[in-house]
ChimeraX commands (.cxc) that place a marker at each C-alpha (Angstrom):
marker #1 position -2.87,80.54,-17.84 radius 0.5
marker #1 position -1.18,83.50,-16.41 radius 0.5
marker #1 position 1.73,85.32,-18.74 radius 0.5
marker #1 position 3.77,85.54,-15.77 radius 0.5
marker #1 position 3.83,81.54,-15.43 radius 0.5
marker #1 position 6.26,79.40,-16.77 radius 0.5
marker #1 position 4.31,78.04,-19.66 radius 0.5
marker #1 position 4.41,81.45,-21.86 radius 0.5
marker #1 position 7.72,81.24,-22.04 radius 0.5
marker #1 position 8.37,78.08,-22.67 radius 0.5
marker #1 position 5.94,78.35,-25.58 radius 0.5
marker #1 position 7.99,81.47,-26.94 radius 0.5
marker #1 position 11.35,79.68,-26.89 radius 0.5
marker #1 position 9.73,76.48,-28.53 radius 0.5
marker #1 position 8.11,78.70,-31.31 radius 0.5
marker #1 position 11.97,80.37,-31.65 radius 0.5
marker #1 position 13.29,77.33,-32.38 radius 0.5
marker #1 position 12.12,77.36,-35.69 radius 0.5
marker #1 position 13.39,80.04,-37.62 radius 0.5
marker #1 position 17.31,80.21,-38.01 radius 0.5
marker #1 position 17.20,83.63,-36.88 radius 0.5
marker #1 position 15.82,83.21,-33.45 radius 0.5
marker #1 position 17.30,79.97,-32.54 radius 0.5
marker #1 position 20.18,80.98,-31.06 radius 0.5
marker #1 position 18.03,82.95,-28.56 radius 0.5
marker #1 position 15.60,80.66,-27.96 radius 0.5
marker #1 position 17.58,79.67,-24.64 radius 0.5
marker #1 position 16.77,83.09,-23.05 radius 0.5
marker #1 position 13.23,82.57,-23.09 radius 0.5
marker #1 position 13.62,78.81,-21.70 radius 0.5
marker #1 position 15.89,80.19,-19.02 radius 0.5
marker #1 position 12.48,83.05,-17.76 radius 0.5
marker #1 position 10.20,80.11,-17.94 radius 0.5
marker #1 position 12.78,77.65,-15.69 radius 0.5
marker #1 position 13.22,80.89,-13.82 radius 0.5
marker #1 position 9.06,81.38,-12.96 radius 0.5
marker #1 position 9.24,77.49,-12.52 radius 0.5
marker #1 position 11.43,77.83,-9.73 radius 0.5
marker #1 position 9.47,80.82,-8.10 radius 0.5
marker #1 position 6.09,79.03,-8.67 radius 0.5
marker #1 position 7.44,75.48,-7.21 radius 0.5
marker #1 position 6.80,73.62,-10.44 radius 0.5
marker #1 position 10.79,72.81,-10.29 radius 0.5
marker #1 position 13.24,72.26,-7.06 radius 0.5
marker #1 position 16.71,73.14,-7.34 radius 0.5
marker #1 position 17.92,69.27,-7.69 radius 0.5
marker #1 position 15.97,69.52,-11.26 radius 0.5
marker #1 position 18.90,71.98,-12.36 radius 0.5
marker #1 position 21.22,68.70,-12.33 radius 0.5
marker #1 position 19.24,68.13,-15.70 radius 0.5
marker #1 position 20.04,71.04,-17.91 radius 0.5
marker #1 position 23.46,70.93,-16.30 radius 0.5
marker #1 position 24.24,67.49,-17.43 radius 0.5
marker #1 position 22.91,67.72,-21.19 radius 0.5
marker #1 position 25.09,71.09,-20.90 radius 0.5
marker #1 position 28.13,68.48,-20.27 radius 0.5
marker #1 position 26.85,66.31,-23.20 radius 0.5
marker #1 position 26.81,69.36,-25.54 radius 0.5
marker #1 position 30.23,70.04,-24.78 radius 0.5
marker #1 position 31.44,66.64,-25.09 radius 0.5
marker #1 position 30.33,66.53,-28.35 radius 0.5
marker #1 position 30.57,69.67,-29.92 radius 0.5
marker #1 position 33.36,71.80,-27.32 radius 0.5
marker #1 position 32.67,74.98,-29.58 radius 0.5
marker #1 position 29.50,76.41,-31.04 radius 0.5
marker #1 position 31.56,78.70,-33.31 radius 0.5
marker #1 position 30.60,78.56,-37.12 radius 0.5
marker #1 position 33.62,76.49,-39.28 radius 0.5
marker #1 position 35.67,75.76,-36.35 radius 0.5
marker #1 position 38.23,73.08,-36.50 radius 0.5
marker #1 position 37.84,71.36,-33.60 radius 0.5
marker #1 position 37.05,68.00,-32.88 radius 0.5
marker #1 position 36.94,66.10,-29.44 radius 0.5
marker #1 position 38.55,62.97,-28.98 radius 0.5
marker #1 position 36.10,59.97,-30.52 radius 0.5
marker #1 position 35.82,58.56,-26.67 radius 0.5
marker #1 position 34.82,62.05,-25.34 radius 0.5
marker #1 position 32.16,62.22,-27.98 radius 0.5
marker #1 position 31.37,58.38,-27.47 radius 0.5
marker #1 position 30.43,59.87,-23.75 radius 0.5
marker #1 position 28.41,62.38,-24.53 radius 0.5
marker #1 position 26.19,60.49,-27.09 radius 0.5
marker #1 position 25.82,58.04,-24.30 radius 0.5
marker #1 position 25.14,60.77,-21.15 radius 0.5
marker #1 position 22.50,62.33,-23.77 radius 0.5
marker #1 position 20.58,59.07,-24.50 radius 0.5
marker #1 position 20.41,58.20,-21.00 radius 0.5
marker #1 position 19.42,61.82,-19.86 radius 0.5
marker #1 position 16.62,61.94,-22.81 radius 0.5
marker #1 position 15.07,58.56,-21.61 radius 0.5
marker #1 position 15.32,60.03,-18.23 radius 0.5
marker #1 position 13.38,62.82,-18.84 radius 0.5
marker #1 position 11.33,61.30,-21.31 radius 0.5
marker #1 position 9.92,58.66,-18.54 radius 0.5
marker #1 position 10.28,61.58,-15.66 radius 0.5
marker #1 position 12.78,59.76,-13.70 radius 0.5
marker #1 position 14.63,63.23,-12.72 radius 0.5
marker #1 position 13.89,64.64,-9.83 radius 0.5
marker #1 position 12.72,67.85,-8.76 radius 0.5
marker #1 position 9.82,68.12,-11.54 radius 0.5
marker #1 position 6.29,68.80,-10.33 radius 0.5
marker #1 position 4.79,69.00,-13.89 radius 0.5
marker #1 position 1.28,70.80,-13.29 radius 0.5
marker #1 position -1.83,68.91,-14.25 radius 0.5
marker #1 position -3.93,70.79,-16.78 radius 0.5
marker #1 position -6.19,68.20,-17.82 radius 0.5
marker #1 position -8.28,66.21,-15.33 radius 0.5
marker #1 position -8.47,62.70,-15.99 radius 0.5
marker #1 position -11.63,62.36,-17.92 radius 0.5
marker #1 position -13.49,60.02,-20.33 radius 0.5
marker #1 position -13.83,62.60,-23.65 radius 0.5
marker #1 position -16.10,60.35,-25.20 radius 0.5
marker #1 position -18.75,57.84,-23.42 radius 0.5
marker #1 position -16.71,54.66,-23.69 radius 0.5
marker #1 position -13.42,56.06,-24.07 radius 0.5
marker #1 position -10.56,55.61,-20.61 radius 0.5
marker #1 position -9.65,58.53,-18.70 radius 0.5
marker #1 position -7.69,60.66,-20.03 radius 0.5
marker #1 position -5.73,63.93,-18.52 radius 0.5
marker #1 position -2.78,65.45,-19.23 radius 0.5
marker #1 position 0.37,67.77,-17.88 radius 0.5
marker #1 position 2.21,70.48,-18.94 radius 0.5
marker #1 position 6.08,68.93,-18.85 radius 0.5
marker #1 position 9.27,71.00,-18.40 radius 0.5
marker #1 position 11.25,68.27,-18.08 radius 0.5
marker #1 position 10.67,66.26,-21.40 radius 0.5
marker #1 position 10.96,69.74,-23.43 radius 0.5
marker #1 position 14.38,70.17,-23.20 radius 0.5
marker #1 position 15.08,67.22,-25.31 radius 0.5
marker #1 position 13.95,69.16,-28.11 radius 0.5
marker #1 position 16.20,72.20,-27.63 radius 0.5
marker #1 position 19.28,70.05,-26.78 radius 0.5
marker #1 position 18.82,68.08,-30.28 radius 0.5
marker #1 position 18.23,71.49,-32.41 radius 0.5
marker #1 position 20.53,73.32,-30.93 radius 0.5
marker #1 position 23.61,71.06,-30.58 radius 0.5
marker #1 position 23.07,68.68,-33.24 radius 0.5
marker #1 position 21.21,71.03,-35.82 radius 0.5
marker #1 position 19.14,68.39,-37.82 radius 0.5
marker #1 position 17.90,69.48,-40.78 radius 0.5
marker #1 position 14.66,71.43,-40.03 radius 0.5
marker #1 position 13.15,71.62,-43.72 radius 0.5
marker #1 position 13.72,70.09,-46.72 radius 0.5
marker #1 position 14.93,66.74,-45.66 radius 0.5
marker #1 position 18.76,65.13,-46.48 radius 0.5
marker #1 position 17.76,62.57,-48.85 radius 0.5
marker #1 position 19.00,62.59,-52.65 radius 0.5
marker #1 position 21.45,65.42,-51.34 radius 0.5
marker #1 position 18.87,68.13,-49.69 radius 0.5
marker #1 position 19.94,69.87,-46.61 radius 0.5
marker #1 position 17.19,71.82,-45.62 radius 0.5
marker #1 position 18.10,75.45,-44.59 radius 0.5
marker #1 position 21.66,74.99,-45.82 radius 0.5
marker #1 position 20.78,74.10,-49.56 radius 0.5
marker #1 position 21.34,77.76,-50.65 radius 0.5
marker #1 position 25.43,77.86,-49.28 radius 0.5
marker #1 position 25.69,73.96,-50.62 radius 0.5
marker #1 position 24.48,75.12,-54.25 radius 0.5
marker #1 position 27.25,77.78,-54.25 radius 0.5
marker #1 position 26.84,81.97,-55.41 radius 0.5
marker #1 position 24.86,81.15,-58.26 radius 0.5
marker #1 position 22.04,79.61,-56.40 radius 0.5
marker #1 position 22.45,81.92,-53.74 radius 0.5
marker #1 position 21.25,84.51,-56.10 radius 0.5
marker #1 position 18.16,82.54,-56.52 radius 0.5
marker #1 position 17.16,82.30,-52.84 radius 0.5
marker #1 position 13.77,82.99,-53.02 radius 0.5
marker #1 position 13.31,80.40,-55.47 radius 0.5
marker #1 position 14.82,78.05,-53.15 radius 0.5
marker #1 position 13.42,78.42,-49.89 radius 0.5
marker #1 position 9.99,78.29,-52.19 radius 0.5
marker #1 position 10.85,75.09,-53.40 radius 0.5
marker #1 position 12.42,73.46,-49.79 radius 0.5
marker #1 position 8.85,74.80,-47.92 radius 0.5
marker #1 position 6.94,73.10,-50.96 radius 0.5
marker #1 position 9.27,70.04,-50.38 radius 0.5
marker #1 position 8.75,70.19,-46.53 radius 0.5
marker #1 position 5.12,70.66,-46.82 radius 0.5
marker #1 position 4.60,67.98,-49.32 radius 0.5
marker #1 position 6.72,65.43,-47.23 radius 0.5
marker #1 position 4.67,66.39,-44.48 radius 0.5
marker #1 position 0.68,66.42,-45.89 radius 0.5
marker #1 position 1.42,62.86,-47.95 radius 0.5
marker #1 position 3.11,61.34,-44.64 radius 0.5
marker #1 position -0.20,62.28,-42.31 radius 0.5
marker #1 position -2.56,61.07,-45.28 radius 0.5
marker #1 position -0.57,57.56,-45.26 radius 0.5
marker #1 position -0.26,57.67,-41.01 radius 0.5
marker #1 position -4.00,58.90,-40.41 radius 0.5
marker #1 position -5.00,55.82,-43.11 radius 0.5
marker #1 position -3.00,53.24,-41.88 radius 0.5
marker #1 position -2.97,53.91,-38.22 radius 0.5
marker #1 position -6.36,54.63,-37.94 radius 0.5
marker #1 position -8.01,52.20,-40.10 radius 0.5
marker #1 position -6.13,49.64,-38.48 radius 0.5
marker #1 position -6.92,50.73,-34.94 radius 0.5
marker #1 position -10.65,51.14,-36.12 radius 0.5
marker #1 position -11.00,47.94,-37.61 radius 0.5
marker #1 position -10.80,45.59,-34.17 radius 0.5
marker #1 position -12.39,48.39,-32.23 radius 0.5
marker #1 position -9.17,49.76,-30.52 radius 0.5
marker #1 position -10.80,53.08,-31.07 radius 0.5
marker #1 position -13.94,54.55,-32.83 radius 0.5
marker #1 position -15.56,57.02,-34.51 radius 0.5
marker #1 position -16.04,59.79,-31.95 radius 0.5
marker #1 position -16.32,63.72,-32.99 radius 0.5
marker #1 position -15.57,66.10,-30.63 radius 0.5
marker #1 position -13.49,69.35,-29.95 radius 0.5
marker #1 position -13.99,69.51,-25.64 radius 0.5
marker #1 position -13.14,72.90,-24.30 radius 0.5
marker #1 position -9.72,71.79,-23.30 radius 0.5
marker #1 position -9.21,70.99,-26.69 radius 0.5
marker #1 position -6.90,74.09,-27.09 radius 0.5
marker #1 position -4.38,73.48,-24.39 radius 0.5
marker #1 position -4.09,69.79,-25.81 radius 0.5
marker #1 position -3.25,71.36,-29.30 radius 0.5
marker #1 position -0.75,74.07,-27.86 radius 0.5
marker #1 position 1.07,71.18,-25.87 radius 0.5
marker #1 position 0.98,68.91,-28.91 radius 0.5
marker #1 position 1.70,71.71,-31.52 radius 0.5
marker #1 position 4.93,73.09,-29.68 radius 0.5
marker #1 position 6.08,70.55,-26.63 radius 0.5
marker #1 position 5.09,67.12,-27.25 radius 0.5
marker #1 position 5.68,66.55,-31.28 radius 0.5
marker #1 position 8.81,68.60,-31.63 radius 0.5
marker #1 position 10.13,66.68,-28.37 radius 0.5
marker #1 position 9.66,63.22,-29.43 radius 0.5
marker #1 position 10.51,64.28,-33.25 radius 0.5
marker #1 position 13.87,66.03,-32.58 radius 0.5
marker #1 position 14.74,62.49,-30.11 radius 0.5
marker #1 position 13.31,59.90,-32.85 radius 0.5
marker #1 position 13.80,61.16,-36.08 radius 0.5
marker #1 position 16.29,64.58,-35.32 radius 0.5
marker #1 position 18.43,62.24,-33.01 radius 0.5
marker #1 position 18.33,58.45,-33.69 radius 0.5
marker #1 position 17.44,58.62,-37.20 radius 0.5
marker #1 position 19.47,61.37,-38.34 radius 0.5
marker #1 position 22.87,60.03,-36.57 radius 0.5
marker #1 position 22.55,56.56,-37.87 radius 0.5
marker #1 position 21.90,57.81,-41.20 radius 0.5
marker #1 position 25.31,59.59,-40.86 radius 0.5
marker #1 position 26.56,56.53,-39.67 radius 0.5
marker #1 position 25.39,54.31,-42.32 radius 0.5
marker #1 position 25.82,57.05,-45.44 radius 0.5
marker #1 position 28.38,55.29,-47.44 radius 0.5
marker #1 position 26.05,52.47,-47.65 radius 0.5
marker #1 position 23.11,52.02,-49.98 radius 0.5
marker #1 position 20.79,51.12,-46.96 radius 0.5
marker #1 position 21.38,53.29,-44.55 radius 0.5
marker #1 position 18.96,55.90,-44.70 radius 0.5
marker #1 position 16.33,53.40,-44.83 radius 0.5
marker #1 position 17.74,51.12,-42.09 radius 0.5
marker #1 position 18.02,54.12,-39.92 radius 0.5
marker #1 position 14.71,55.04,-40.39 radius 0.5
marker #1 position 13.59,51.33,-39.46 radius 0.5
marker #1 position 15.78,51.55,-36.27 radius 0.5
marker #1 position 14.07,54.93,-35.26 radius 0.5
marker #1 position 10.45,53.78,-36.01 radius 0.5
marker #1 position 11.03,50.46,-33.97 radius 0.5
marker #1 position 12.10,52.71,-30.81 radius 0.5
marker #1 position 9.86,54.93,-31.24 radius 0.5
marker #1 position 7.23,52.12,-31.13 radius 0.5
marker #1 position 8.85,50.73,-27.90 radius 0.5
marker #1 position 8.69,53.68,-26.56 radius 0.5
marker #1 position 4.70,53.28,-26.66 radius 0.5
marker #1 position 4.98,49.97,-24.27 radius 0.5
marker #1 position 2.66,51.96,-21.72 radius 0.5
marker #1 position -0.29,51.46,-24.08 radius 0.5
marker #1 position 0.16,47.82,-25.03 radius 0.5
marker #1 position 1.32,45.47,-28.06 radius 0.5
marker #1 position -1.50,46.96,-30.39 radius 0.5
marker #1 position -0.27,50.78,-29.57 radius 0.5
marker #1 position 3.48,49.72,-30.04 radius 0.5
marker #1 position 2.24,48.25,-33.14 radius 0.5
marker #1 position 0.79,51.42,-34.79 radius 0.5
marker #1 position 3.43,53.82,-33.56 radius 0.5
marker #1 position 6.21,51.82,-35.06 radius 0.5
marker #1 position 3.65,52.29,-38.18 radius 0.5
marker #1 position 3.48,56.03,-37.58 radius 0.5
marker #1 position 6.71,56.15,-36.42 radius 0.5
marker #1 position 7.73,55.10,-40.13 radius 0.5
marker #1 position 5.83,57.30,-41.91 radius 0.5
marker #1 position 7.50,60.22,-39.59 radius 0.5
marker #1 position 10.10,59.18,-40.67 radius 0.5
marker #1 position 9.67,59.19,-44.60 radius 0.5
marker #1 position 8.55,63.07,-43.70 radius 0.5
marker #1 position 11.55,63.71,-42.01 radius 0.5
marker #1 position 14.01,61.82,-44.56 radius 0.5
marker #1 position 12.35,64.30,-47.55 radius 0.5
marker #1 position 10.97,66.93,-45.40 radius 0.5
marker #1 position 13.22,67.46,-42.47 radius 0.5
marker #1 position 12.33,68.14,-38.95 radius 0.5
marker #1 position 9.55,70.49,-39.69 radius 0.5
marker #1 position 7.68,67.63,-41.95 radius 0.5
marker #1 position 8.00,64.86,-39.00 radius 0.5
marker #1 position 6.19,67.25,-36.49 radius 0.5
marker #1 position 3.35,68.36,-39.30 radius 0.5
marker #1 position 3.27,64.90,-39.72 radius 0.5
marker #1 position 2.97,63.87,-35.98 radius 0.5
marker #1 position 0.52,66.83,-35.53 radius 0.5
marker #1 position -1.80,65.86,-38.20 radius 0.5
marker #1 position -2.51,62.31,-36.98 radius 0.5
marker #1 position -2.61,63.09,-33.46 radius 0.5
marker #1 position -5.21,65.79,-34.22 radius 0.5
marker #1 position -7.15,63.77,-36.48 radius 0.5
marker #1 position -6.99,61.16,-33.81 radius 0.5
marker #1 position -8.21,63.57,-30.78 radius 0.5
marker #1 position -10.85,65.13,-32.52 radius 0.5
marker #1 position -12.15,62.65,-34.44 radius 0.5
marker #1 position -11.96,59.12,-32.93 radius 0.5
marker #1 position -12.05,57.79,-29.20 radius 0.5
marker #1 position -9.22,59.20,-27.43 radius 0.5
marker #1 position -6.65,57.53,-26.36 radius 0.5
marker #1 position -8.62,54.34,-26.47 radius 0.5
marker #1 position -11.76,52.56,-25.95 radius 0.5
marker #1 position -12.46,51.60,-22.45 radius 0.5
marker #1 position -13.27,47.82,-23.61 radius 0.5
marker #1 position -12.04,46.23,-27.14 radius 0.5
marker link #1:1,2 radius 0.2
marker link #1:2,3 radius 0.2
marker link #1:3,4 radius 0.2
marker link #1:4,5 radius 0.2
marker link #1:5,6 radius 0.2
marker link #1:6,7 radius 0.2
marker link #1:7,8 radius 0.2
marker link #1:8,9 radius 0.2
marker link #1:9,10 radius 0.2
marker link #1:10,11 radius 0.2
marker link #1:11,12 radius 0.2
marker link #1:12,13 radius 0.2
marker link #1:13,14 radius 0.2
marker link #1:14,15 radius 0.2
marker link #1:15,16 radius 0.2
marker link #1:16,17 radius 0.2
marker link #1:17,18 radius 0.2
marker link #1:18,19 radius 0.2
marker link #1:19,20 radius 0.2
marker link #1:20,21 radius 0.2
marker link #1:21,22 radius 0.2
marker link #1:22,23 radius 0.2
marker link #1:23,24 radius 0.2
marker link #1:24,25 radius 0.2
marker link #1:25,26 radius 0.2
marker link #1:26,27 radius 0.2
marker link #1:27,28 radius 0.2
marker link #1:28,29 radius 0.2
marker link #1:29,30 radius 0.2
marker link #1:30,31 radius 0.2
marker link #1:31,32 radius 0.2
marker link #1:32,33 radius 0.2
marker link #1:33,34 radius 0.2
marker link #1:34,35 radius 0.2
marker link #1:35,36 radius 0.2
marker link #1:36,37 radius 0.2
marker link #1:37,38 radius 0.2
marker link #1:38,39 radius 0.2
marker link #1:39,40 radius 0.2
marker link #1:40,41 radius 0.2
marker link #1:41,42 radius 0.2
marker link #1:42,43 radius 0.2
marker link #1:43,44 radius 0.2
marker link #1:44,45 radius 0.2
marker link #1:45,46 radius 0.2
marker link #1:46,47 radius 0.2
marker link #1:47,48 radius 0.2
marker link #1:48,49 radius 0.2
marker link #1:49,50 radius 0.2
marker link #1:50,51 radius 0.2
marker link #1:51,52 radius 0.2
marker link #1:52,53 radius 0.2
marker link #1:53,54 radius 0.2
marker link #1:54,55 radius 0.2
marker link #1:55,56 radius 0.2
marker link #1:56,57 radius 0.2
marker link #1:57,58 radius 0.2
marker link #1:58,59 radius 0.2
marker link #1:59,60 radius 0.2
marker link #1:60,61 radius 0.2
marker link #1:61,62 radius 0.2
marker link #1:62,63 radius 0.2
marker link #1:63,64 radius 0.2
marker link #1:64,65 radius 0.2
marker link #1:65,66 radius 0.2
marker link #1:66,67 radius 0.2
marker link #1:67,68 radius 0.2
marker link #1:68,69 radius 0.2
marker link #1:69,70 radius 0.2
marker link #1:70,71 radius 0.2
marker link #1:71,72 radius 0.2
marker link #1:72,73 radius 0.2
marker link #1:73,74 radius 0.2
marker link #1:74,75 radius 0.2
marker link #1:75,76 radius 0.2
marker link #1:76,77 radius 0.2
marker link #1:77,78 radius 0.2
marker link #1:78,79 radius 0.2
marker link #1:79,80 radius 0.2
marker link #1:80,81 radius 0.2
marker link #1:81,82 radius 0.2
marker link #1:82,83 radius 0.2
marker link #1:83,84 radius 0.2
marker link #1:84,85 radius 0.2
marker link #1:85,86 radius 0.2
marker link #1:86,87 radius 0.2
marker link #1:87,88 radius 0.2
marker link #1:88,89 radius 0.2
marker link #1:89,90 radius 0.2
marker link #1:90,91 radius 0.2
marker link #1:91,92 radius 0.2
marker link #1:92,93 radius 0.2
marker link #1:93,94 radius 0.2
marker link #1:94,95 radius 0.2
marker link #1:95,96 radius 0.2
marker link #1:96,97 radius 0.2
marker link #1:97,98 radius 0.2
marker link #1:98,99 radius 0.2
marker link #1:99,100 radius 0.2
marker link #1:100,101 radius 0.2
marker link #1:101,102 radius 0.2
marker link #1:102,103 radius 0.2
marker link #1:103,104 radius 0.2
marker link #1:104,105 radius 0.2
marker link #1:105,106 radius 0.2
marker link #1:106,107 radius 0.2
marker link #1:107,108 radius 0.2
marker link #1:108,109 radius 0.2
marker link #1:109,110 radius 0.2
marker link #1:110,111 radius 0.2
marker link #1:111,112 radius 0.2
marker link #1:112,113 radius 0.2
marker link #1:113,114 radius 0.2
marker link #1:114,115 radius 0.2
marker link #1:115,116 radius 0.2
marker link #1:116,117 radius 0.2
marker link #1:117,118 radius 0.2
marker link #1:118,119 radius 0.2
marker link #1:119,120 radius 0.2
marker link #1:120,121 radius 0.2
marker link #1:121,122 radius 0.2
marker link #1:122,123 radius 0.2
marker link #1:123,124 radius 0.2
marker link #1:124,125 radius 0.2
marker link #1:125,126 radius 0.2
marker link #1:126,127 radius 0.2
marker link #1:127,128 radius 0.2
marker link #1:128,129 radius 0.2
marker link #1:129,130 radius 0.2
marker link #1:130,131 radius 0.2
marker link #1:131,132 radius 0.2
marker link #1:132,133 radius 0.2
marker link #1:133,134 radius 0.2
marker link #1:134,135 radius 0.2
marker link #1:135,136 radius 0.2
marker link #1:136,137 radius 0.2
marker link #1:137,138 radius 0.2
marker link #1:138,139 radius 0.2
marker link #1:139,140 radius 0.2
marker link #1:140,141 radius 0.2
marker link #1:141,142 radius 0.2
marker link #1:142,143 radius 0.2
marker link #1:143,144 radius 0.2
marker link #1:144,145 radius 0.2
marker link #1:145,146 radius 0.2
marker link #1:146,147 radius 0.2
marker link #1:147,148 radius 0.2
marker link #1:148,149 radius 0.2
marker link #1:149,150 radius 0.2
marker link #1:150,151 radius 0.2
marker link #1:151,152 radius 0.2
marker link #1:152,153 radius 0.2
marker link #1:153,154 radius 0.2
marker link #1:154,155 radius 0.2
marker link #1:155,156 radius 0.2
marker link #1:156,157 radius 0.2
marker link #1:157,158 radius 0.2
marker link #1:158,159 radius 0.2
marker link #1:159,160 radius 0.2
marker link #1:160,161 radius 0.2
marker link #1:161,162 radius 0.2
marker link #1:162,163 radius 0.2
marker link #1:163,164 radius 0.2
marker link #1:164,165 radius 0.2
marker link #1:165,166 radius 0.2
marker link #1:166,167 radius 0.2
marker link #1:167,168 radius 0.2
marker link #1:168,169 radius 0.2
marker link #1:169,170 radius 0.2
marker link #1:170,171 radius 0.2
marker link #1:171,172 radius 0.2
marker link #1:172,173 radius 0.2
marker link #1:173,174 radius 0.2
marker link #1:174,175 radius 0.2
marker link #1:175,176 radius 0.2
marker link #1:176,177 radius 0.2
marker link #1:177,178 radius 0.2
marker link #1:178,179 radius 0.2
marker link #1:179,180 radius 0.2
marker link #1:180,181 radius 0.2
marker link #1:181,182 radius 0.2
marker link #1:182,183 radius 0.2
marker link #1:183,184 radius 0.2
marker link #1:184,185 radius 0.2
marker link #1:185,186 radius 0.2
marker link #1:186,187 radius 0.2
marker link #1:187,188 radius 0.2
marker link #1:188,189 radius 0.2
marker link #1:189,190 radius 0.2
marker link #1:190,191 radius 0.2
marker link #1:191,192 radius 0.2
marker link #1:192,193 radius 0.2
marker link #1:193,194 radius 0.2
marker link #1:194,195 radius 0.2
marker link #1:195,196 radius 0.2
marker link #1:196,197 radius 0.2
marker link #1:197,198 radius 0.2
marker link #1:198,199 radius 0.2
marker link #1:199,200 radius 0.2
marker link #1:200,201 radius 0.2
marker link #1:201,202 radius 0.2
marker link #1:202,203 radius 0.2
marker link #1:203,204 radius 0.2
marker link #1:204,205 radius 0.2
marker link #1:205,206 radius 0.2
marker link #1:206,207 radius 0.2
marker link #1:207,208 radius 0.2
marker link #1:208,209 radius 0.2
marker link #1:209,210 radius 0.2
marker link #1:210,211 radius 0.2
marker link #1:211,212 radius 0.2
marker link #1:212,213 radius 0.2
marker link #1:213,214 radius 0.2
marker link #1:214,215 radius 0.2
marker link #1:215,216 radius 0.2
marker link #1:216,217 radius 0.2
marker link #1:217,218 radius 0.2
marker link #1:218,219 radius 0.2
marker link #1:219,220 radius 0.2
marker link #1:220,221 radius 0.2
marker link #1:221,222 radius 0.2
marker link #1:222,223 radius 0.2
marker link #1:223,224 radius 0.2
marker link #1:224,225 radius 0.2
marker link #1:225,226 radius 0.2
marker link #1:226,227 radius 0.2
marker link #1:227,228 radius 0.2
marker link #1:228,229 radius 0.2
marker link #1:229,230 radius 0.2
marker link #1:230,231 radius 0.2
marker link #1:231,232 radius 0.2
marker link #1:232,233 radius 0.2
marker link #1:233,234 radius 0.2
marker link #1:234,235 radius 0.2
marker link #1:235,236 radius 0.2
marker link #1:236,237 radius 0.2
marker link #1:237,238 radius 0.2
marker link #1:238,239 radius 0.2
marker link #1:239,240 radius 0.2
marker link #1:240,241 radius 0.2
marker link #1:241,242 radius 0.2
marker link #1:242,243 radius 0.2
marker link #1:243,244 radius 0.2
marker link #1:244,245 radius 0.2
marker link #1:245,246 radius 0.2
marker link #1:246,247 radius 0.2
marker link #1:247,248 radius 0.2
marker link #1:248,249 radius 0.2
marker link #1:249,250 radius 0.2
marker link #1:250,251 radius 0.2
marker link #1:251,252 radius 0.2
marker link #1:252,253 radius 0.2
marker link #1:253,254 radius 0.2
marker link #1:254,255 radius 0.2
marker link #1:255,256 radius 0.2
marker link #1:256,257 radius 0.2
marker link #1:257,258 radius 0.2
marker link #1:258,259 radius 0.2
marker link #1:259,260 radius 0.2
marker link #1:260,261 radius 0.2
marker link #1:261,262 radius 0.2
marker link #1:262,263 radius 0.2
marker link #1:263,264 radius 0.2
marker link #1:264,265 radius 0.2
marker link #1:265,266 radius 0.2
marker link #1:266,267 radius 0.2
marker link #1:267,268 radius 0.2
marker link #1:268,269 radius 0.2
marker link #1:269,270 radius 0.2
marker link #1:270,271 radius 0.2
marker link #1:271,272 radius 0.2
marker link #1:272,273 radius 0.2
marker link #1:273,274 radius 0.2
marker link #1:274,275 radius 0.2
marker link #1:275,276 radius 0.2
marker link #1:276,277 radius 0.2
marker link #1:277,278 radius 0.2
marker link #1:278,279 radius 0.2
marker link #1:279,280 radius 0.2
marker link #1:280,281 radius 0.2
marker link #1:281,282 radius 0.2
marker link #1:282,283 radius 0.2
marker link #1:283,284 radius 0.2
marker link #1:284,285 radius 0.2
marker link #1:285,286 radius 0.2
marker link #1:286,287 radius 0.2
marker link #1:287,288 radius 0.2
marker link #1:288,289 radius 0.2
marker link #1:289,290 radius 0.2
marker link #1:290,291 radius 0.2
marker link #1:291,292 radius 0.2
marker link #1:292,293 radius 0.2
marker link #1:293,294 radius 0.2
marker link #1:294,295 radius 0.2
marker link #1:295,296 radius 0.2
marker link #1:296,297 radius 0.2
marker link #1:297,298 radius 0.2
marker link #1:298,299 radius 0.2
marker link #1:299,300 radius 0.2
marker link #1:300,301 radius 0.2
marker link #1:301,302 radius 0.2
marker link #1:302,303 radius 0.2
marker link #1:303,304 radius 0.2
marker link #1:304,305 radius 0.2
marker link #1:305,306 radius 0.2
marker link #1:306,307 radius 0.2
marker link #1:307,308 radius 0.2
marker link #1:308,309 radius 0.2
marker link #1:309,310 radius 0.2
marker link #1:310,311 radius 0.2
marker link #1:311,312 radius 0.2
marker link #1:312,313 radius 0.2
marker link #1:313,314 radius 0.2
marker link #1:314,315 radius 0.2
marker link #1:315,316 radius 0.2
marker link #1:316,317 radius 0.2
marker link #1:317,318 radius 0.2
view
């Protein structure tokens, strides 16, 4: 993959979303990626409508990005912004917006003897959702939101005495995030892959093809981040905020997000929708107690176990 192609710049932009110090600058390599994509014919001018409309949605929801700004848009304008984002997110995930010519980097072929053919594209449209959610709504990236934890903002919330022990707080939050990710990933692997293995939807098929590394990079930096940003960072977080005064609010938000995540896998049939819903519950728990990083790590762990150890994506006949 040449350094002057769009993808190294896009991968760098995705990485820059994670450290707070670089997050605000992530749009710079993203813009470079889009410029290179235009040069290479990966996008047409009409594709620029996607970031333009996302920017409009952002302004409707959050007119100013200055810290501690008192500006609050009218409820009707905020509602319009959210509706616009939801429609755009669905269109970007389903690749319905014209002007994108995402390249196929893995040609369709079975990865094991009894598997259906698998191919993969590198997408420039779908990752826009992750950038929007993280930069506009700033969901908790680590530490989760349950029981008063607010991830990276925990030090500020706990006052000056806590800030003097920022190192200890950071270690605690990192440990909480990692624990949430590992527990959720283990549960998802046992339940989802176990249920898929029992009826023969997948089989035991250890492997690591030559294309495995580009698959892993794409999953780690683009696919899981976009999906978790939408379903956990947006749907679950927004519903949890709306229902924050109800005892059942946080768990109801988790359940709705998991159900929508399952429905989004309709192309794989009812079995895949059911398994994705169960996985969504695990990712939702990871997000609730460990933030977006925990949800992404849990999601990536399940995907990697599925790809490397079992039939991927599924058996041709079961």
